[in-house]
N, C-alpha and C positions, 0 to 999 in steps of 0.2 A: 484688946482684941481677943476673941476666943482662940484656944489652942488649935493649930491646924490638925486636920484629920488625915491619916495616911490614905493614899489613893493607890489602887492596884497599878502595877506596871503595865505598859502597853502590851496588848495580846500578841502582836506580830513577832515572829521569830527573828532574833537580832541578826542572824546570818543570812536571811532571805532578802528578797527584793523589797525596797522601800522607796516610796515616791512622795513628793511634796508639792502642793499647790498653794498653801497658805503663806506665800512669800515667793521667791524665785522658783520657777519650775525646775525641780532637781530629782535625781534618782541615785540610789545607792544599792550595792549588793554587799551586805555586811558593812564593812567600813570603807569599801572601795567606792569612790565617786564615779558615776557613769556619765559619759558624754551624751548630753541630750540634743546636741546639734545647734543649728541656726535658730534665730527667733521664730521663723515660720515653722520649723520642725517642732520646737517646744510648744508652739500654738496648737499644732495637731495633737501632740501628746495630751495637752491640757483639755482640748475639746473632747477627746475620747474618754479621758478619765472622768470628766464632769457628766458624761452621759450614763455613768454607773452601770456599765455592762450592756447598754442598749446599742444597737447598730446605728451608725451615722452614714448616710449615703454620701457618695462622692460630691454631689451637688451641694449638700448641706455643709460639708467640710470646706469646700472651696469658698462658699459664702462666708463661713466663719473666719477663715484665714485672711481673705482679701476683700470682702465686702462687694459693693456693686460693680467694681471695675477690676476683675481679676486679670492677671496677665494671660496672654494667648496660650501659653503652655502650662496653665494652672493644673490641669489634670495630670500631666506628666510629672510635674513637680510634686504633686500630692502623692503619687505612687512612689516616687523616689524617697520622700520623707518617710512614708510607711515602711518601705523596705529597710531603710537605715535603722528605724526604731525597732523593727522586728529583730535585727541583729543585736541590738543593745539590750533589750528586755529578755526575760526568761523565755524559753521555748513555749509556744502555745499561748502566750499572753495576748499578743496582738493578732487577731484573726480577721480574715477577709470573708465576707458573706454578703450575698444579695447586692453586689456592686458597691459595697461600702466596707467599713471597718468597725471593729469593736475591741475593747480591752476586757478580757475575762480572766478568771482564775487567780486573782491576786490573793495573797494570804490575808488572814484576818489581822487588821491593824496595820496593813502595809501602806495605806494611803493616809496622810495626815488629816485630810478632810473627813474621811470616813471615821477616823478615830475621834475627831472633834464632835462629829454628829452622835456617835455612841456615848461620849461623855456628857453631851448636852441632854440626851434622853435619860441617862442614869441620874443626872442632877434633877431632872424634872420628877422622876420617881421618888428620889430622896426627899425632895421638897414636899411632894404630896403626902408622904408619911410623917412629915414634921421634923425630919432630920436636916435642919438647916445648915448645921456645921458641915456635914458631909456634902450637901448640895453645893455649898460655896466652894469647898475644896475641889469638887469635880469640875465646876465652872472655871475655876482658876487654872486647872490643868488644861482644859480645853482652850482657854485664851492664851496660855503659854505656847500653844502650837503655832500661833501666828508669828511669822518672822518678817515683819514689815508688810508692805503692800502685797495682797494676794495676786498671783499671776504676774509678778513684777517683770517688766520688760517684754511681755508677750504681746505681739501686735494683733490687730484684727478686731472687728466690731463685736464678735462673740465674746472675746476675752474682756473687752471693755464692759459689756453688759454683766458678765459674771463677776468682774471686780466689784461693781456696784452692789450686786446681790450679796457677795461674801462679806463685804464691809458692813452692809446693813445687818447681816446675821451676827457678825462680831459685836456690833453695837447693841443688838438685842440681848445677846448673852451677857454683855457687860452691864446693861441696865438691870437685868434679872439679878445678877450678883450684887450690884449696889442696893437694889431693893431689899435683898436679904441682909445686907450689912445694916440697913436701917432697922429691919425687923429685930435684929439681935442687939440693937442699942449702940452700934458703932457710928453714930451720926457725926461726932466731932472729927473722926478720922476720915470720913467720907467727903467732907466739905472741900478739901483741897483737890481731890481727884475730880469731883463733880464740877468744880470751878473751871478746871482746865478743859474738861470735856465739853461744857457748854460754850466755852470760847471757841473750841474747834468745830462744834456743830450747833451754831446759834439757833437754828430753826427746829431743833429736835425738842419738842415740848415735854416729853417724858423725862429727859435729863434735867430740864429746868424745874419740873415738878419735884423731882427727887432732891434737887439742890435747895429749893424752898423749904422742903420738909426738914432736911438736914440742918439748915441754918436755924430754923425755928426751934428745933429740939436742942440746938446748941446755945439757946438764949439770945439769938441774933434776929429778933422779929423784924426790925426795921430793914435789915438787909434782905430778909426773905420777901418782904413786900416790894422792895426795890427790884428784885429779880422779876416779879410779876409785871411791874410797870414797864420794865425794859423789854420783856417778852411781848407785851401787848403792842408797844410802839413798833418793835421790829416786825411783827407779823402784819401789822397794818401797812407799814412802808413797803415791805417786800412782796406780800401776797394779797394785801387788801382784805384780810379776814381777821376775825377775833380769835383769841385763844379758845381751845376746846373746853368742853364743859368741866372736865376733871380739874383743869388748872384754875378755872374760875371758882369752882367750889372750894378748892384748897385755899385760895385767897380769902374767901368769905369766912372760912373756918379759922384762919389765922387772925383776921380782924375781930372775930368773936372770942378769941382765946379759947377755942374748943378744947376742953380737957382731954378728949379722946385722942388728940394729935400727939400727946405725950405717951400713949400706950401702944407700942408696936404690936401688931397682930397680923394674922394672915390676910392677904389682900382679897377683895371681892373678886368673883370670877371675871367680871368685865375688866377690872384693873389688871388682873393677871394676864389677860389677853393683850393688854396694851404694851407690855414690856417685850413682846415678841418681835421677831423679824418683820420688817415691812415687806410685803409681797411685791415681787417685780416679775409677773408671770407672762407678760406680753411676749409672743414669739418674735424671732428676728424678722425684720422687714424683708420683703422680696427684694433681692439685690438689683434687679433691673426694672423696678416699678416705674411706670411711665404714665404721664398724663393725669387725668382726673383732677385738674387744678381747681375747677369751680366747685365740685362737690366736696373736695377736701376742705376748702376754705369754709364752706357752709357748715360742715360737721365740726370743724375746729371752733368756729364761732359759737355754735350751740353749746358745746361741752365746756368751753372756757368760761362760760357764765356761771359755773358751779360756785356756790358760796355767795354770789351776788343776787341770785334769784332762787326760785324753787329748784329742787334737784332736776337737772336736765336729763331727759331720756330721748335718745336719738335712735330711731328704728330704720336701718338701712335695708331696703328690699330690692329685689330684682331677680331676673331669671338666673338659673344655674349657670355657672361659668362666667358670670359678669365680673368677677374679681372682688366680691364683697368682703371676703375674709382678708385678702391682701390689703384692701383699702382700710378696713377697720384697724388692722395692726398699725398701718402707716399713721392713721389719725391718732390712735392711742399713744404712739411714741411721740407725736407732735404735741400732745396736751399733757404729757407727764408732769410738767412743772406745776400744773394747776392741781395736782393730786399728790401732794408730798407724802401722804401716808400709805401709798402703794397702788398697785394695779393688779386686779384679779382677772384671769382669763378662763373662761369656761367654754368647752366645746360640747354643745348639747346634742351632737350626734353620738358622742361617746358616753355622756352622763345624763341620767334623768335628774330632776330637781333635787331629790333627796341626796343622791351621790354627789352632785355638784355643791350642795350646801355643806356637806360633810368635809369635802376637800377645801372649800373656801374657809371654813372655820379653822381647820388645822393650819392653813396658810396664814391666817390672821393671828395664830398663836394659841388657840384653844387646844388643850391636850386632848388626845383621842378619847380618853376615858370620860371626858366631860362633854363630848358631843352626844346629844340625845338621839334616841332612835326615831322618833316621830318626825314626819315632814313639817308639821306646823310648829313643833317645838324647835326644830333646827332653824326654821325661818325666823322665829322670834329671837332666838339667841343671836343669830346673824345680824339682825337689825340692832340689837343691843350693843354688840361688839363694835358696830360701825358708828354708833352714836358719838358725835364729836370728832369723827375722823373725816379726812378728805381722800376718798378712795375712788378710783375708776373701776367699773365693772364692765368687761367686754363679754357679752353672751353671744357666741358664734353659732351659726347653723340652727337657730331656734325653729322648732316645728310650728309653734303657735304661741299666742299670748299667754295661755295658761302655764306653759313651761317657765316663762320669764317672770311672772308675777312673784313667785316665791323668792326670786333673786334680787328684788328691788329693795335698796336701802330706804329708810323712812325720813331722811333728813337732808336739808340743803347742805352743800359742801361736797357730797358725793355726786358722781355722774354715771350714766349707764349708756352703753353703745351696744345695740342689738343688730345682728344680721339675720336675715331670713329670706326665703323665696316668697313668702306671703306678706301681704300688706297687713300690718298689725293694727287694724282699725279698732280693735277692741282692747288695746293696751292703753289704759287711761293715762293721759298726759304726754304720750309719746309724740314726737315730731317725726313724721314719715318723710324719708328721703329716698327717692328712687335712683337706682343705678342701672342704666341700660347699657347697650353695647357701646364700644368706643367710637369716636369719630374716625373717619378714614385716616386722618393725619396721625392721630394717636396710635391707631392700630399699626400703621406703617412704621412709626417710630419704635414701638415695642418689637416688632419683627426685626428691625434693623439692629437694635441693641443686642439681640440674641444671636443673630446670624453674622453680624459684622458689617460695617459701613462699606468696606471695599467690595464685598461680594454683592451687596444689594445695589450699590451705585451702578454696577455694570449691567444690571437687568431690572431697572426700577419699574418698568411697566409690568413685567412678570410678577414682581413683588406686590404691586398694587392689585393684580388679579388674585394673588394668593390670599391677601387679607380680606378682599371682597368675598371670595369663596368661603372664607371662615365666618362670614356675616359680621366681621369686626368684633367678634366675641373674644375677649381676652384669653380664655382657656383654649379656644380653638387656635388662635394666633400663636400662643405659646407652644402648643403641641406641634403645630406645623413647623415653627421655627426651630424647635429642638430636634425634630426629625431631620431637618435639612442640615443643621449644624453638626449632627453626628455623622453625616455622609458627605465628606469633602468631594467625592466624585460627582455628586449631583450638582446641576445648575439650578438656579431658581426656576427656570423654565421647565426643568424636569419635574419639580414639585407641582408647578402650576398645571402641567399636563395631567398629572395623576389626580389632582383635585377636580379637573374638568369632568371626570366621569362621576356623575352624581350618585350612581348606584353604589359606588365604592368610597365615596368621600368620607363618610364617618369612620370607616376602617382606617383611612389614611391619617385621620386626625387623632392619632394615638401615639404616645411616646412615653413608655414606662408607666408611671402612675397617672400621667396626664392623658385623659381620654374623654371625649365629648359624649359618646353614646350613653355611658352609665348615668350621666347627669339627666338626660331626658327620660331614661328608663325609670329613674327614681321618681321623677315628677309624674310620669304616666301611671305608675303602679299605685299612686295615691288617689287616683280618680275613681269615682263610682262608675257604674256601667253606662249611664246616660252621658256623663261628661266624656268618657273615653270614646264613645261613638261620635259625639259632637266634634271632638278634637280631630278624629280621623276624617270626618266629612269636611270640616273647614279647611284642613290642610290640603285636601285634594282640589281646592278651588284654584282656578288659573290665576286669580288675582290674590297676591298675599296680603293686600290691604282690604279689610272688610268693614263695611258699615253695618249697623244693626239691621237695617232692612235686608241687605244682601245676605247676612247670616241667617235671618229669619227664613228667607227663601230656601237656603241650603238645608236648614234643619227642619223645615216644614212645621213651623210653629209661629206664634205671634211675636211681635217686637219685644214685649216685656219679658217673655220667657227666653227669647234669644239673648237679650242683654244680660239677664241673670246668668245664663250659661257662659257667655263670653267673660263676664266678671269672675266667675268661678275658675275659668281657665287662666285668667290673669293671676288670681291668687295662687294657683298651682304652679306658676312659673312657666306656663307654656304659651301664653299670648302676651303681646306687648301693647299697652294702651297708647293710642296715638292722638289723643285729644278727645273731645266730646263725641261719644257714639261711634268711634272709629278704632280699629285694632289691627295689629299686624301679626302674622305667623312668621316667626323667625325662620330664615332660610334653612338652618340646620334642624330646627324642630320639625319643619315640613319634610325634610329628607328622612328624619326618624319615623314620622307618621306614615310615609309612603312605604317604609319597610315592614309595616304591621299588616296583619290580615285586613282585607277590605271590610268596611262596616256593613 
C-alpha cells in the first residue's frame, strides 16, 4: 500500500461549538458534551442543520418531525424544542424569522457533515490534478467522520429520507476511494473490503464492477466472471432488468483477456460520474395528501414499466392549484424502487433548461469544472451519464415541451414525470394524464384532515358549502382549511359566510403562501390580447358550461375559430374540457375574470 499522506487538521476551533450528524446527533462546546434533548428535539436540530442556513417554516418542520399525523399540540411543542435548543447552542446560532427557524453563524468546520463535504471537494480537486495519494487520504478522513448510522435514533420522515441520502453519499465516497485503490495497483488489498461491501449492498452494480476488476487483476478470473453471473441473476430476480452497460462491457473484456485491464489509468468522464452519490432529490410528500387514487395508480403503472418497455414519459397537466406538484412527488416516492440509481427533481419555474441540466449533472456526480457551458453540450453529457442507469426525472412546473426535451434521457430504464398547466401535445412519446378538481368527497376529506374531524362533524353541511365554494380545487380547499385551523374562534359556518360573498372570495382564499388569485393571474398574463378578451367574455356568461356554438355566439365568430380559442384557453389552464365540444369555466376562474376590467 502507498504511504499515507498527511491531511490538515479540521479547521474549526477546538474550544468552540461542534455538532455531529454523521452518527448520533450530538453537540459539544470544547470538550463539554451538550444536552440535545429528546428524540424530537434532536430531530429539529438535525432538520435545521441539514438546511445549511436556510429558513425552515414551522409547517415544514412539523411535517419533518411527525409526518402526516402530527399531534394536536405540534406547533407548541416545536416552539418549546426551539426555545430549549436556543439555550443550549451559542447565542445567535438558532434564529427565528418569517415564522420559521434557521441555524446560522457556525464556525468553519463546526459541523461534521460540512467538514466531510469540504474534504470530498478537496479530494476531487486532488484527483483532478493526478495526486491520487492525497485524494485517497482526504477521502479516508471524510469517511472516518461517520460514527455509525447517520442521524441515529432521530425519528420522523425527513430524518429517514436524509439517512438514506447520507448513506448513499458515504457509499459514493467509498466507491471513489476504492476506485483510486485500484488505479494505484492495490487490487489484492481491495478484494476483501469489496467482498464485504457487495454482500451488504448486493444491488449496487458499481461495487460489483470494482470487485470484478480487483479479482481479475489479482489473477482470479473465474471468480470475477462468477461475480458477473451472480449479479445478472440477482438483478433479474429482484428488479427484472439486465446489468448496466459498464458491467456487461467489463465481462466481455475479461472474457477476451483484454491487456488494458491490467493497466490502471484515469477513468473516463462517464465512469467517473458513476462513482458518485445516487441523487434522491424528491421533496417530502405533503403530509395530508388525500384522494387521487385512480390517477395515482395510472401514473404508477406508466412509470413502473421503465426497463421493460421504451422509456416512459408521463405528462400530468391541469389547471393551476389542482395539486399536480404534490401528486408528482407522491407518485415519485411510490415508484422509487423501480429507479435504484436515483431520482432527480427539477423545478422549471426556478431553472431554465441550461441551469437545470447543470444542477442535474452535478447531482449525478459530474464535477463542476467538467460541466460544459452550451445547452446542447450539457444535454449530450447528461444523456451519456444516464446511459445504463435507472433514474427517475421529475420536471415540475414545465412551461412547454421545449423546456422538457433537453431533460429527456435517451434510454429505456429511466422514466420522466412532467407537470404543467399545458397539454404537452408536442412532447413526443408522452402519455398525457389530466388532473382536474377533486371530487366533492375528496375535497371534504382534505378539508377535514386539516381542520379536524371533531370540528367538521359538528357542521358538516357548512363544510360541504365551503369546499363547493372553493370549486373543489385542492389549493383553494387547503387555503380555506388552513385559514380556519388558525382561527379557533371561528366556526365552519363563519368561514362559509365569508366565502358566500363572491366579490371577496378570492381574498378569503389566502393563507400565507397559499393563495388562489396569483395562480389565475399567472395564467392570464400569458394570454395574447384576443385570448384575454375571450376569457373575460366567456366568464361573463350566465352558464359556466359552454358548447362551441354558444361560445361562438358570445365571441361573435365562427365555430372553428371559437373552438380554437377555447382550446387555447384550456392549454393556458383557464378552461376545463368537459367532453367533445364542451367546456367549463371554473368557478374561481370566473370570479377572477369578473374582477378584471370589462372587455
